[in-house]
C-alpha positions in Angstrom: -3.2 4.3 10.7 0.0 4.0 9.6 2.4 7.1 7.9 5.0 6.9 4.8 6.7 9.7 4.6 8.8 10.7 1.1 9.3 13.2 -1.4 8.8 13.2 -5.0 11.7 12.4 -7.1 12.4 13.4 -10.7 11.8 10.0 -12.2 8.5 9.9 -11.0 7.1 12.3 -13.1 6.3 13.3 -16.8 7.0 15.9 -18.7 5.2 18.2 -17.4 6.7 18.2 -14.0 3.8 15.7 -12.3 3.3 12.9 -11.0 3.1 10.3 -13.6 -0.1 8.3 -13.1 1.0 4.8 -12.5 3.4 5.8 -9.7 0.6 6.7 -7.2 0.6 2.9 -6.6 4.2 2.5 -6.2 3.6 4.8 -3.3 0.9 2.9 -2.0 3.1 -0.5 -2.6 6.2 1.8 -0.5 3.8 2.1 2.3 2.1 -1.1 2.8 5.8 -2.6 2.8 7.0 0.1 5.3 4.1 -1.4 7.5 4.8 -4.7 7.6 8.7 -3.8 8.4 8.2 -1.7 10.6 6.3 -4.4 12.7 8.9 -6.7 12.1 7.6 -8.8 9.6 9.2 -7.7 5.8 6.9 -9.0 3.1 10.4 -11.3 2.4 10.1 -13.2 5.4 6.3 -13.9 4.0 7.4 -15.4 0.8 10.3 -17.0 2.5 7.3 -19.4 4.1 5.9 -19.7 0.7 3.1 -17.1 1.3 2.5 -14.2 -1.0 0.2 -12.1 -1.2 -0.7 -11.2 -4.3 -2.6 -7.8 -5.4 -6.1 -8.9 -7.1 -7.5 -5.4 -7.2 -6.8 -1.4 -7.4 -7.9 1.8 -7.6 -6.8 5.5 -7.2 -9.2 8.7 -7.4 -6.9 11.8 -8.2 -7.9 14.7 -6.3 -5.5 17.2 -7.7 -1.5 17.0 -9.0 1.5 15.6 -7.3 4.6 17.5 -8.6 8.6 17.3 -8.6 9.7 17.4 -5.1 6.5 17.7 -3.4 6.7 16.4 0.0 4.1 13.5 0.5 2.8 11.7 3.4 0.7 8.3 2.4 -1.5 7.1 4.9 -2.9 3.8 4.7 -4.9 1.1 6.9 -6.5 -2.0 6.8 -10.8 -1.8 5.4 -12.1 -5.4 5.0 -10.8 -9.0 5.8 -11.9 -11.7 4.9 -10.5 -15.3 5.6 -8.5 -15.0 2.4 -8.2 -11.6 1.6 -7.9 -7.8 2.7 -8.3 -4.4 1.3 -5.3 -1.8 2.1 -6.6 2.0 2.0 -5.0 4.7 1.4 -4.8 8.7 1.4 -1.9 10.8 -0.1 -1.8 13.9 1.7 0.2 17.1 0.4 0.4 19.2 3.6 -3.4 19.3 4.7 -4.7 18.5 1.1 -6.2 15.0 0.2 -4.3 15.1 -3.0 -5.5 11.3 -3.9 -7.1 8.2 -2.1 -7.7 4.5 -3.5 -7.2 0.8 -2.3 -5.5 -2.4 -3.3 -7.2 -5.6 -2.5 -5.1 -8.6 -1.6 -5.6 -12.3 -1.4 -3.2 -14.5 1.0 -1.7 -17.1 -1.4 0.6 -19.9 -1.8 3.5 -20.3 -4.0 0.7 -21.6 -7.2 -1.3 -18.8 -6.2 -4.2 -20.6 -4.7 -5.9 -19.2 -1.9 -5.2 -19.7 2.2 -6.2 -18.7 4.9 -4.3 -15.7 6.1 -1.3 -16.7 8.6 -1.7 -15.6 12.4 1.0 -13.2 12.4 -0.1 -11.8 9.5 -3.6 -11.1 10.8 -2.4 -10.0 14.2 -0.6 -7.2 12.0 -3.9 -6.9 10.1 -5.8 -6.5 13.1 -3.5 -3.8 14.8 -3.9 -1.5 11.7 -8.1 -2.3 10.7 -10.5 0.6 11.0 
């Protein structure tokens, strides 16, 4: 499991000071991007090779609100792997409380968005974080 720590910025909240629902997906993206970068394989490196990882499905279950200036941890891991796709799972925590859970499913594609097999260097990272 990979952990990404951040805090809620004012711009991420609505008029009530609560994190706007779509920003949970921004936190998911930040965590998976940080995971790849921590393994020495930033997403931009895959794009330079003509490999793309579009989100083909996304889900979030909101358990309780997150507020401006809250410190949060986003845990992420891989739960499913197929020939051309894989699924990231996420938990967002404030302290010990799980405030949200979700996932994103990604397909590996070429520039023309045609599915391709997961490349070996990405497969190694996926296997390391598979739970």
